[in-house]
C-alpha angles and dihedrals in degrees: 000000000000114000120220113236111235118233115216099209143009137188126196122208132193127194128185108176093200097054106022130066090205138358115285131218106244100176140359137175150140134240113350092006091054090051090051092051090050093046091051091050091050092050089054095043091244111160115252122206119193110215115146095193094049092047089052092053095044091046089068091063119089118244109266094026125117117244114262120256090250089069098046095101094049093046091044088058089050092050090048088055090051093048090050091051090050090051093049095044107024095157092056098047123072101168143024097234126127 
């Protein structure tokens, strides 16, 4: 039986270019909460990127807050990855959330 590797933390972002200046943190958590965030993303076919350092940085931002300018480049790279996934697999992706 294959064991599922536990993830310690997760952060969810949402970006709507027409109504947001920058992406916002929509959820964050550790342990069971992180697993729930990840499970909800998987159920909705939302791309998941594992990056321990980025999660650590984003985890310092309060839920509902926009990311700080210092993280724009990192998050822009993440969004570019999501957009590329959506382009490659448009039938499987319904949203541009990470």
